[in-house]
C-alpha positions as CSV (number, residue, x, y, z in Angstrom):
1,M,-1.2,28.5,14.2
2,V,0.0,26.0,11.6
3,V,3.6,26.5,12.8
4,F,2.5,25.8,16.4
5,H,0.8,22.5,15.5
6,S,3.8,21.3,13.5
7,V,6.1,21.9,16.5
8,L,3.6,20.2,18.8
9,L,3.5,17.2,16.5
10,W,7.2,16.7,16.4
11,A,7.5,17.2,20.2
12,L,4.9,14.6,20.9
13,F,6.3,12.1,18.5
14,P,10.1,12.4,18.5
15,L,10.8,9.4,16.3
16,T,12.0,8.6,12.8
17,F,9.1,8.4,10.3
18,G,9.2,6.0,7.4
19,G,7.4,2.9,8.5
20,D,10.2,1.4,10.6
21,Y,8.8,-0.3,13.8
22,S,12.0,-2.2,14.6
23,N,13.3,0.2,17.3
24,L,10.2,1.5,19.1
25,D,10.1,1.7,22.9
26,N,8.3,-1.2,24.5
27,V,7.8,-3.0,21.2
28,V,9.4,-6.4,20.6
29,Y,10.4,-6.7,16.9
30,L,9.5,-10.2,15.9
31,T,10.7,-12.3,13.0
32,A,10.2,-15.9,11.8
33,E,13.2,-16.9,13.9
34,N,11.8,-15.6,17.3
35,F,8.0,-15.3,16.8
36,T,7.0,-18.7,18.2
37,E,9.4,-18.5,21.1
38,H,8.1,-15.1,22.2
39,T,4.4,-15.6,21.6
40,N,3.9,-19.1,23.0
41,D,3.0,-17.6,26.3
42,G,1.4,-14.4,27.5
43,R,-0.9,-11.8,26.0
44,W,0.2,-9.7,23.1
45,L,-0.9,-6.6,21.2
46,M,0.5,-7.5,17.8
47,L,1.0,-5.2,14.8
48,F,1.5,-6.7,11.3
49,Y,2.9,-4.1,8.8
50,F,4.8,-3.4,5.6
51,H,7.8,-1.0,6.0
52,S,6.9,0.7,2.7
53,C,3.2,1.0,3.4
54,G,2.0,4.6,3.6
55,G,-0.8,3.7,6.0
56,C,1.8,2.0,8.2
57,T,4.0,5.0,8.2
58,R,1.1,7.2,9.1
59,Y,0.1,4.9,12.0
60,Q,3.6,4.7,13.5
61,P,3.4,7.8,15.7
62,F,0.2,6.7,17.3
63,F,1.4,3.1,17.8
64,S,4.7,4.3,19.3
65,N,2.9,6.6,21.7
66,F,0.4,4.0,22.7
67,S,3.0,1.2,23.2
68,T,5.0,3.5,25.5
69,Y,1.9,4.0,27.5
70,L,1.5,0.3,27.8
71,K,4.8,-0.1,29.7
72,D,2.9,0.0,33.0
73,W,0.8,-2.9,31.9
74,N,3.7,-5.4,31.9
75,P,3.7,-8.3,32.4
76,L,0.0,-8.6,31.7
77,L,0.4,-7.4,28.1
78,K,3.3,-7.3,25.7
79,V,3.6,-5.4,22.5
80,G,5.1,-6.8,19.3
81,A,5.5,-6.0,15.6
82,V,6.1,-8.1,12.5
83,D,7.2,-6.7,9.1
84,C,5.3,-8.7,6.5
85,E,7.2,-7.2,3.7
86,L,10.3,-9.2,4.5
87,P,10.1,-12.5,2.6
88,E,11.2,-14.5,5.7
89,N,8.1,-13.4,7.6
90,G,5.7,-14.3,4.9
91,G,4.8,-17.6,6.6
92,I,3.8,-15.9,9.8
93,C,1.7,-13.2,8.2
94,S,0.0,-15.8,5.9
95,S,-0.8,-18.0,8.9
96,F,-2.5,-15.1,10.6
97,T,-4.5,-14.3,7.4
98,V,-3.2,-10.8,7.2
99,V,-5.0,-9.3,4.1
100,G,-4.1,-5.7,4.7
101,V,-1.8,-3.6,6.7
102,P,-1.5,-2.1,9.3
103,D,-3.3,-5.0,11.0
104,L,-3.6,-4.8,14.7
105,R,-4.4,-8.0,16.7
106,Y,-4.9,-9.0,20.3
107,L,-3.4,-12.5,21.0
108,P,-4.8,-14.0,24.2
109,S,-2.8,-16.1,26.6
110,G,-2.8,-19.8,26.1
111,R,-4.1,-19.6,22.6
112,F,-4.0,-22.6,20.3
113,S,-1.5,-22.7,17.4
114,N,-4.2,-22.0,14.9
115,D,-5.7,-19.1,16.8
116,T,-5.1,-15.9,14.8
117,G,-6.2,-13.6,17.6
118,V,-8.8,-10.9,17.6
119,V,-8.6,-8.2,14.9
120,I,-8.9,-4.7,16.3
121,D,-10.2,-2.3,13.7
122,D,-12.7,0.3,14.9
123,E,-10.7,1.3,18.0
124,K,-7.3,1.0,16.3
125,E,-6.7,4.8,16.1
126,S,-8.4,5.9,19.3
127,F,-6.2,6.1,22.3
128,I,-9.0,5.8,24.8
129,G,-11.0,3.3,22.6
130,L,-8.0,1.0,22.2
131,R,-7.1,1.2,25.9
132,N,-10.7,0.3,26.9
133,K,-10.8,-2.5,24.4
134,L,-7.7,-4.1,25.8
135,L,-8.9,-3.7,29.4
136,D,-12.1,-5.6,28.4
137,F,-9.9,-8.4,27.1
138,L,-7.9,-8.5,30.3
139,K,-10.9,-8.4,32.6
140,N,-12.4,-11.3,30.7
141,E,-9.3,-13.4,30.9
142,I,-7.8,-12.8,34.3
143,S,-9.2,-14.8,37.2
144,L,-11.0,-12.7,39.8
145,D,-8.8,-14.1,42.6
146,S,-7.8,-11.4,45.0
147,S,-4.6,-13.3,45.8
148,S,-3.6,-13.5,42.2
149,V,-0.5,-11.5,41.2
150,Q,-2.1,-10.8,37.8
151,Y,-5.3,-9.7,39.4
152,K,-3.5,-7.3,41.7
153,K,-1.7,-5.8,38.7
154,L,-5.0,-5.4,36.9
155,L,-6.5,-3.6,39.9
156,T,-3.5,-1.2,39.8
157,I,-4.1,-0.4,36.1
158,L,-7.8,0.1,36.7
159,S,-7.2,2.4,39.7
160,N,-5.2,4.7,37.4
161,I,-7.6,4.5,34.5
162,D,-9.5,7.7,35.4
163,Q,-6.3,9.8,35.1
164,P,-6.7,12.2,32.2
165,V,-5.1,11.3,28.9
166,P,-3.6,14.2,26.9
167,L,-5.9,15.1,24.1
168,D,-3.1,15.0,21.7
169,R,-2.8,11.3,22.4
170,E,-6.2,10.8,20.9
171,H,-4.9,11.1,17.4
172,D,-1.7,10.4,15.5
173,G,-1.1,13.8,14.1
174,T,-2.3,12.9,10.6
175,T,-4.8,15.7,10.4
176,T,-2.3,18.3,11.4
177,T,0.2,17.0,8.9
178,L,-2.4,17.2,6.1
179,E,-3.3,20.7,7.1
180,L,0.3,21.7,6.6
181,A,0.2,20.4,3.0
182,V,-2.2,23.1,1.8
183,T,0.4,25.8,2.6
184,N,3.0,24.3,0.2
185,P,1.6,24.0,-3.3
186,V,3.0,20.9,-5.0
187,D,3.5,22.6,-8.4
188,Q,6.2,24.9,-7.0
189,R,8.6,22.1,-5.9
190,P,11.5,21.4,-8.3
191,A,12.2,17.9,-9.5
192,V,15.0,16.1,-11.4
193,R,14.2,13.9,-14.3
194,I,15.2,10.3,-13.4
195,P,14.9,7.5,-15.9
196,V,12.8,4.4,-15.4
197,Y,14.8,1.6,-13.9
198,S,13.7,-2.0,-14.8
199,D,15.0,-3.0,-11.3
200,D,12.2,-1.0,-9.6
201,I,9.5,-2.7,-11.8
202,F,10.5,-6.3,-11.2
203,R,11.4,-5.7,-7.6
204,S,7.8,-4.5,-7.0
205,L,6.3,-7.3,-9.0
206,T,8.2,-9.8,-6.8
207,I,6.8,-8.2,-3.6
208,L,3.3,-8.1,-5.1
209,F,3.4,-11.7,-6.1
210,F,5.3,-13.3,-3.2
211,N,4.0,-11.0,-0.4
212,D,0.7,-9.2,-1.1
213,I,-1.2,-11.9,-3.0
214,S,0.1,-14.7,-0.9
215,L,-1.2,-13.1,2.3
216,I,-4.8,-13.4,1.2
217,G,-6.7,-16.2,3.0
218,V,-9.5,-17.2,0.7
219,I,-9.5,-15.5,-2.7
220,H,-13.2,-15.0,-3.3
221,K,-14.9,-14.8,-6.7
222,N,-14.6,-11.0,-7.2
223,E,-11.0,-11.1,-6.1
224,L,-10.3,-14.0,-8.4
225,A,-11.8,-12.1,-11.3
226,G,-9.5,-9.1,-10.5
227,L,-6.5,-11.3,-10.2
228,R,-7.3,-13.1,-13.5
229,E,-7.8,-9.8,-15.3
230,F,-4.5,-8.3,-14.0
231,L,-2.5,-11.4,-15.0
232,F,-4.1,-11.3,-18.5
233,V,-3.1,-7.7,-19.0
234,L,0.4,-8.3,-17.6
235,S,1.0,-11.3,-19.9
236,K,0.0,-9.3,-22.9
237,L,1.7,-5.9,-22.2
238,L,4.6,-6.3,-19.8
239,P,7.9,-5.6,-21.5
240,A,9.7,-8.7,-20.3
241,S,11.6,-11.7,-21.6
242,E,9.7,-14.6,-23.3
243,D,10.5,-16.8,-20.3
244,Y,9.1,-14.3,-17.8
245,R,6.0,-13.7,-19.9
246,A,5.6,-17.5,-20.3
247,K,5.5,-17.8,-16.5
248,L,2.9,-15.0,-16.3
249,S,0.8,-16.9,-18.9
250,E,1.1,-20.1,-16.9
251,M,-0.1,-18.3,-13.7
252,Y,-3.0,-16.8,-15.7
253,Q,-4.1,-20.1,-17.2
254,W,-4.0,-21.7,-13.7
255,V,-6.1,-18.8,-12.1
256,N,-8.4,-18.9,-15.1
257,A,-9.1,-22.6,-14.6
258,M,-9.8,-21.8,-10.9
259,Y,-12.2,-19.1,-11.9
260,D,-14.1,-21.3,-14.3
261,H,-14.4,-24.1,-11.8
262,P,-17.8,-24.1,-10.1
263,R,-16.1,-24.0,-6.7
264,G,-13.3,-21.7,-7.7
265,A,-14.0,-19.1,-5.1
266,K,-13.4,-21.7,-2.4
267,Q,-10.4,-23.3,-4.1
268,L,-7.8,-20.6,-4.3
269,T,-6.0,-19.2,-1.3
270,G,-2.9,-17.1,-0.9
271,R,-1.0,-20.2,0.3
272,L,-1.9,-22.1,-2.8
273,W,-0.9,-19.2,-5.0
274,L,2.5,-19.1,-3.3
275,D,2.9,-22.8,-3.7
276,K,2.2,-22.5,-7.4
277,L,4.8,-19.7,-7.8
278,K,7.4,-21.9,-6.2
279,E,6.3,-25.0,-8.2
280,I,6.8,-23.3,-11.6
281,Q,9.9,-21.4,-10.3
282,F,8.5,-18.0,-11.0
283,P,11.4,-15.5,-11.3
284,E,12.1,-13.5,-8.2
285,F,14.2,-10.3,-8.1
286,R,15.3,-9.4,-4.5
287,G,17.7,-6.6,-5.5
288,E,17.7,-3.0,-4.3
289,F,15.4,-0.3,-5.6
290,V,17.2,2.3,-7.6
291,A,15.2,5.3,-8.7
292,C,12.5,4.3,-6.2
293,K,14.9,3.9,-3.3
294,G,13.8,6.2,-0.5
295,S,16.1,8.4,1.5
296,K,15.4,6.2,4.5
297,P,13.9,2.7,4.9
298,G,10.1,2.9,4.6
299,Y,10.0,5.7,2.1
300,R,8.9,5.1,-1.5
301,G,10.2,1.7,-2.6
302,Y,7.4,-0.8,-3.4
303,P,4.5,1.6,-4.0
304,C,6.8,3.8,-6.3
305,G,7.7,0.7,-8.3
306,L,4.0,-0.3,-8.7
307,W,3.1,3.2,-10.0
308,I,5.9,2.9,-12.6
309,L,4.7,-0.6,-13.6
310,F,1.2,0.7,-14.4
311,H,2.5,3.7,-16.2
312,V,4.5,1.4,-18.4
313,L,1.5,-0.8,-19.0
314,T,-0.6,2.2,-20.2
315,V,2.2,3.2,-22.6
316,E,2.7,-0.3,-23.9
317,H,-1.1,-0.6,-24.4
318,Y,-0.9,2.5,-26.6
319,N,2.3,1.3,-28.4
320,I,1.3,-2.3,-29.1
321,G,-2.4,-2.4,-28.4
322,D,-3.3,-3.0,-32.0
323,R,-1.7,-6.4,-31.7
324,H,-4.1,-7.3,-29.0
325,P,-7.7,-6.5,-30.2
326,E,-9.0,-8.5,-27.2
327,L,-7.9,-5.6,-24.9
328,T,-10.5,-2.9,-24.4
329,G,-9.6,0.8,-24.6
330,D,-9.5,0.9,-20.8
331,A,-8.0,-2.5,-20.2
332,V,-5.1,-1.3,-18.0
333,A,-7.3,1.1,-16.0
334,H,-10.0,-1.5,-15.4
335,A,-7.5,-4.1,-14.4
336,M,-6.0,-1.7,-11.9
337,N,-9.5,-0.8,-10.5
338,R,-10.4,-4.5,-10.0
339,F,-7.0,-5.6,-8.7
340,I,-5.3,-2.9,-6.6
341,P,-8.2,-2.4,-4.1
342,R,-8.4,-6.1,-3.4
343,F,-4.8,-7.1,-3.2
344,F,-2.5,-4.2,-2.4
345,S,-1.4,-4.7,1.2
346,C,-1.7,-1.1,2.4
347,T,-5.4,-1.1,3.3
348,I,-6.0,2.7,3.3
349,C,-4.0,3.0,0.1
350,A,-6.1,0.3,-1.5
351,F,-9.4,2.1,-0.6
352,H,-8.1,5.5,-1.7
353,F,-7.2,4.0,-5.1
354,A,-10.7,2.4,-5.3
355,G,-12.1,5.9,-4.7
356,N,-9.8,7.6,-7.2
357,S,-10.8,5.1,-9.9
358,A,-14.5,4.6,-8.9
359,N,-15.7,5.8,-12.3
360,I,-13.8,3.0,-14.0
361,A,-16.0,0.3,-12.4
362,R,-18.6,-1.0,-14.8
363,S,-22.3,-1.4,-14.2
364,G,-22.9,-4.0,-11.5
365,E,-19.3,-4.1,-10.3
366,P,-18.7,-3.1,-6.7
367,R,-16.6,0.0,-6.3
368,F,-14.9,-1.1,-3.1
369,P,-13.5,-4.4,-1.9
370,E,-16.1,-6.5,-0.2
371,H,-13.8,-8.7,1.9
372,R,-11.5,-6.1,3.4
373,P,-12.4,-4.0,6.5
374,K,-13.0,-0.4,5.5
375,P,-10.5,1.9,7.4
376,S,-12.2,4.2,9.8
377,E,-10.3,7.2,8.5
378,F,-11.5,6.6,4.9
379,S,-14.5,8.6,3.7
380,W,-16.1,8.8,0.3
381,D,-19.4,9.9,-1.3
382,E,-21.0,10.0,-4.7
383,S,-20.1,13.7,-5.2
384,I,-16.5,12.7,-5.6
385,L,-17.3,11.1,-8.9
386,N,-17.6,14.5,-10.5
387,Q,-14.1,15.4,-9.4
388,L,-12.3,12.4,-10.9
389,P,-10.3,12.4,-14.1
390,A,-12.6,11.3,-17.0
391,A,-12.7,7.5,-17.5
392,P,-10.6,6.6,-20.6
393,T,-12.1,4.9,-23.6
394,T,-8.9,4.5,-25.7
395,A,-5.3,3.6,-24.9
396,L,-4.2,7.2,-25.6
397,E,-6.7,8.5,-23.1
398,E,-5.5,5.8,-20.6
399,V,-2.0,7.2,-20.6
400,L,-3.2,10.6,-19.7
401,W,-5.8,9.3,-17.2
402,L,-3.3,7.4,-15.1
403,N,-1.0,10.5,-15.0
404,A,-3.9,12.6,-13.8
405,V,-4.9,10.0,-11.1
406,H,-1.3,9.8,-10.0
407,N,-1.0,13.6,-9.7
408,R,-4.3,13.7,-7.8
409,V,-2.7,11.3,-5.3
410,N,0.5,13.3,-5.2
411,K,-1.5,16.4,-4.4
412,R,-3.3,14.8,-1.5
413,L,0.0,13.3,0.0
414,S,2.1,16.4,-0.5
415,G,3.4,17.4,3.0
416,D,2.0,14.2,4.5
417,V,4.1,12.2,7.0
418,T,4.5,9.5,4.4
419,E,6.3,11.8,2.0
420,D,10.0,11.3,1.5
421,P,11.6,14.7,2.4
422,M,14.2,14.0,-0.3
423,A,11.6,13.2,-3.0
424,K,8.7,15.6,-2.7
425,K,5.3,14.9,-4.2
426,V,5.0,17.0,-7.3
427,Q,2.6,17.4,-10.2
428,Y,4.4,15.3,-12.9
429,P,6.0,16.4,-15.1
430,P,6.8,19.7,-13.4
431,R,7.4,22.8,-15.5
432,D,11.1,22.7,-15.3
433,L,11.1,19.2,-17.0
434,C,8.4,20.0,-19.5
435,P,7.6,23.7,-19.9
436,A,5.4,23.0,-23.0
437,C,3.2,20.7,-21.0
438,W,1.9,23.6,-19.0
439,S,-0.2,26.7,-19.9
440,R,-1.3,29.7,-18.0
441,D,-4.5,29.5,-16.1
442,P,-7.0,31.8,-18.0
443,E,-8.6,32.8,-14.7
444,N,-5.3,33.5,-12.9
445,D,-2.3,34.7,-14.9
446,E,0.1,33.8,-12.1
447,K,-0.9,30.1,-12.1
448,Y,-0.1,27.3,-14.6
449,I,-2.2,24.2,-15.5
450,L,-0.8,20.9,-16.7
451,G,-2.2,19.5,-20.0
452,K,-5.2,21.8,-20.0
453,T,-5.2,22.8,-23.7
454,E,-5.1,20.5,-26.7
455,E,-1.6,21.7,-27.4
456,T,-0.2,21.1,-23.9
457,K,-2.1,17.8,-23.7
458,A,-0.4,16.5,-26.9
459,V,3.0,17.5,-25.5
460,L,2.3,15.9,-22.2
461,F,1.2,12.7,-23.9
462,D,4.5,12.5,-26.0
463,F,6.5,13.2,-22.8
464,L,4.9,10.3,-20.9
465,V,5.2,7.9,-23.8
466,N,8.9,8.7,-24.3
467,H,9.6,8.5,-20.5
468,Y,7.9,5.2,-19.8
469,R,8.6,3.3,-23.0
470,P,11.0,0.3,-22.5
471,T,13.6,1.7,-24.9
472,S,14.1,4.5,-22.4
473,W,14.7,2.2,-19.4
474,V,17.9,1.8,-17.5
475,T,19.1,-1.4,-15.8
476,A,21.3,-1.5,-12.7
477,A,21.5,-5.0,-11.3
478,L,18.4,-6.8,-12.8
479,P,19.5,-10.1,-14.5
480,L,19.0,-10.0,-18.3
481,S,16.8,-13.1,-18.0
482,F,14.0,-10.8,-16.9
483,L,14.2,-8.6,-20.0
484,K,14.3,-8.7,-23.7
485,L,17.7,-7.6,-25.1
486,K,17.9,-3.8,-25.6
487,G,16.6,-2.7,-29.0
488,K,14.2,-5.6,-29.1
489,F,11.6,-4.2,-26.8
490,Q,8.2,-3.9,-28.4
């Protein structure tokens, strides 16, 4: 049965996965150069996305299928897509206040230049729901003049609306893909040990600072607190050159002043943040990903680099935390919990991380972002708290906590459509890289458990520290101005 579903899925959606929307049928790929020219007139169904966003990759089959269906709606409605991860498109996405992706909008005909369209959220993943939503828009806009060419076209569409839609079009195949994952245990997949590349860390930081944060419209008080906390931890722990850390400190001081201002929540916007980065000439690295480079565009990349960044911060917290008594034992974990759900561009990813770190939130703190729409496919309840890795209280525990959370995510995504087929999701480190990190399951002699005993936990901790510490890093093309000279890392 599983095999049948997998074949059906690929037959229905014969396209390249990986978050690339640039060559889809009936979709106009728009950039800063052609966006205004194309969208000045007519009605548009517009998708804003990041090519490295897992949620965008997962949404691609549905969007491709639906946009092909809309061919018959031309010229009443056109379909377009904008990659907000490309720096040249940042201005477009910021002007549309895109705070998370994938972001689907309806842009009416004759809209004003400051009209950001109608956000489509609840119906975004329902074929029939989205179709009916768009028909409502068209019926409200098109003049009921029987001699109108547009009205006649609308009548033609409406006359065919009762034709049955294939049931398989009602979903994007995600459930089927996830079902396949359970038949392929992640701890049986081999992996090769690849060192940490500094290029991946600073490339992801550049995307985070110049894309994700800058896309936010108004940065409200809770978001501002998360941003301030993240910058503070970065400025203390990131292994970087003095110049780079000085720029981080400058951004922290600026955000801190905003936070302390009585009207701070209304003062800071993504646009102001971007302007400040440019004003102080914050360092950008636009080079290629190295260890995080996917086998095809859209795989790995940015999210991979962010994971490495946070692993590095937990290890640095352990290594040099005694120099910073102002940092709590869970400083990195708490900063991640406050920051990622509110600023990471992939909306479903952001909510999943909030759920996976829900026990990190302190008393009175909201577990989930308040100013982002909750994805319809996301579900969470209080019982999940008992399944989460224990909240850390020390820097040592924090190193192990993040690895456990990362492995929890890997297990969920193993076999998912977002998984790079050339870089399978595994429980890290796998047994072939660190045999002593694993012990036999006392309840099943044929299974092994990672870091279960005190002995294997100690070995696992040493492995992680040695792997992520900056003296183990490799650099490909990152300028030395981003780093301390080798041998002088903390």
